[in-house]
C-alpha positions in Angstrom: 117.3 107.1 79.3 120.8 108.2 79.6 121.1 111.4 81.8 123.8 113.0 79.8 122.1 112.6 76.5 118.8 113.8 78.0 120.4 117.1 79.2 122.2 117.5 75.8 118.9 117.1 73.8 116.7 119.2 76.1 119.5 121.9 76.8 118.3 122.0 80.3 116.6 118.9 81.6 117.5 116.6 84.4 116.2 113.0 83.5 115.6 112.1 87.2 113.3 115.1 87.9 111.3 114.4 84.5 110.9 110.8 85.4 109.7 111.5 89.0 107.2 114.1 87.4 106.0 111.4 85.1 105.5 109.1 88.0 103.8 111.5 90.1 101.5 112.6 87.3 100.5 109.0 86.6 100.1 108.1 90.1 97.6 111.2 90.4 95.5 109.5 87.6 96.6 111.9 84.7 97.4 110.5 81.3 100.9 111.3 80.4 102.2 111.6 76.7 105.8 111.0 76.2 107.6 112.7 73.3 110.9 111.5 72.1 113.4 112.7 69.6 115.4 109.9 67.8 118.8 111.2 66.4 120.7 108.9 64.3 124.1 107.9 65.7 123.2 109.5 68.9 120.1 107.9 70.7 118.3 105.8 68.2 119.3 102.5 70.3 117.5 103.9 73.2 114.0 103.9 71.4 112.9 100.3 72.4 114.4 100.5 76.0 112.2 103.7 76.3 109.1 101.9 75.3 109.9 99.3 77.7 110.3 102.0 80.5 107.0 103.5 79.6 105.1 100.3 79.8 106.8 99.4 83.2 106.0 102.8 84.6 102.4 102.6 83.9 102.1 99.2 85.4 104.2 100.0 88.2 102.3 103.2 89.1 99.0 101.4 88.9 100.3 98.5 91.1 101.8 100.9 93.5 98.7 103.0 94.0 96.8 99.6 94.6 99.4 98.5 97.2 99.1 101.9 98.8 95.2 101.6 98.9 95.4 98.0 100.3 97.8 99.4 103.1 95.4 102.3 104.0 92.6 99.9 104.1 94.7 97.5 106.4 94.3 94.5 103.9 97.1 92.0 104.1 98.6 91.2 100.7 102.1 90.1 99.4 103.5 90.9 96.2 105.2 88.0 94.3 106.3 87.4 90.8 108.4 89.5 88.8 107.7 92.7 90.5 108.7 91.0 93.9 111.9 90.4 92.3 112.2 93.9 91.1 111.6 95.0 94.8 114.2 92.7 96.0 116.8 93.9 93.6 115.8 97.5 94.0 115.1 98.3 90.3 112.8 97.5 87.5 114.6 94.7 85.8 112.4 94.1 82.8 108.8 94.8 81.2 106.1 92.6 83.2 102.9 91.1 81.8 101.0 91.5 85.0 101.2 92.3 88.8 100.9 89.3 91.0 99.5 89.6 94.7 98.3 87.1 97.0 95.7 87.8 99.9 93.5 86.0 102.2 90.4 84.4 100.8 88.3 86.1 103.5 89.5 89.4 102.5 88.5 88.9 98.8 85.1 91.0 99.2 87.0 94.0 100.5 89.7 93.5 98.0 87.1 93.5 95.1 85.5 96.5 96.5 88.7 98.4 96.7 89.7 97.4 93.2 86.3 98.3 91.8 86.5 101.7 93.4 89.9 102.3 91.9 88.7 101.6 88.4 89.7 98.0 88.0 87.3 95.6 86.5 86.8 91.9 87.1 88.4 89.9 84.3 88.5 86.2 85.3 90.1 83.5 82.8 87.5 80.7 82.0 89.9 78.2 83.6 91.0 80.0 86.6 91.7 78.2 89.8 93.0 79.5 93.1 92.5 83.2 92.3 91.2 85.7 89.7 92.4 88.6 87.6 91.2 92.1 87.3 92.3 94.8 84.5 92.6 98.4 84.2 94.2 100.5 81.4 95.6 97.3 79.8 97.4 96.3 83.1 96.4 92.7 84.6 96.3 92.1 88.2 96.5 88.5 89.2 94.9 87.9 92.7 95.8 84.8 94.4 93.7 83.3 97.3 95.2 82.3 100.6 93.9 80.2 103.3 95.8 79.3 106.6 95.0 75.9 107.5 94.7 74.8 111.2 98.1 73.4 111.4 99.4 76.8 110.5 100.4 76.1 106.8 99.4 78.6 104.2 97.8 77.0 101.1 96.1 78.2 97.9 92.6 76.7 97.6 92.2 75.0 94.2 89.2 73.1 92.9 90.4 69.6 93.6 93.4 70.1 96.0 95.5 72.7 97.9 98.9 74.1 96.8 100.9 74.6 99.9 103.3 77.6 100.3 106.7 77.0 101.9 106.9 78.0 105.7 107.6 81.5 106.3 106.6 82.7 102.9 104.1 85.4 104.4 105.9 87.4 106.9 106.4 91.2 107.2 109.1 91.5 104.6 108.8 95.0 102.8 111.1 96.7 100.4 111.2 99.8 98.6 111.2 100.6 94.9 111.1 104.1 93.4 109.7 105.5 96.7 106.9 102.9 97.2 107.1 100.3 99.9 105.5 96.8 99.5 104.9 93.8 101.4 106.5 90.8 99.6 106.5 87.1 99.7 109.6 85.7 101.5 112.7 85.7 99.3 113.1 81.9 99.8 109.5 81.3 98.7 109.9 83.5 95.8 113.3 81.8 94.7 111.9 78.3 94.9 108.7 79.4 93.0 110.7 80.6 90.1 
């Protein structure tokens, strides 16, 4: 993951070009195998960061493809959680266990159809409340349901109550990460939820 070391080991390679190619291939649905050479005293400390990067790329690519599909189908969504933090920061900060998005409850049938058409399977938890989960290729997507009340407040409808989001959480804030634009939960709401 250090461009100078990568160039020295490969004798020609540019790390940024190879990473872009990996992202493009996975976005196109191709399976990618990463080969790594560990050289004692040179790059062995990079093996675990490389594994983290590979996992993040798979999750990011699937999440990015999904967000692009939601945009094309004009389905409103907002990314929140760890990936939203990464979009605000402008880089992948750590491996993530899932991708969190919020969408209108009325759009759930359209979202479900879109996910199913893109190879995701419904994978609800037995005790889920206020949303549901989907999985694809060992990646978990958490979909949180949103409802706008008559007074304008946005809530998550739970079995026995509503959870209210901060005012202004669901605007049009967009950021770009690795060439992908996503609509994000407002930064103030994201920070207050962490």
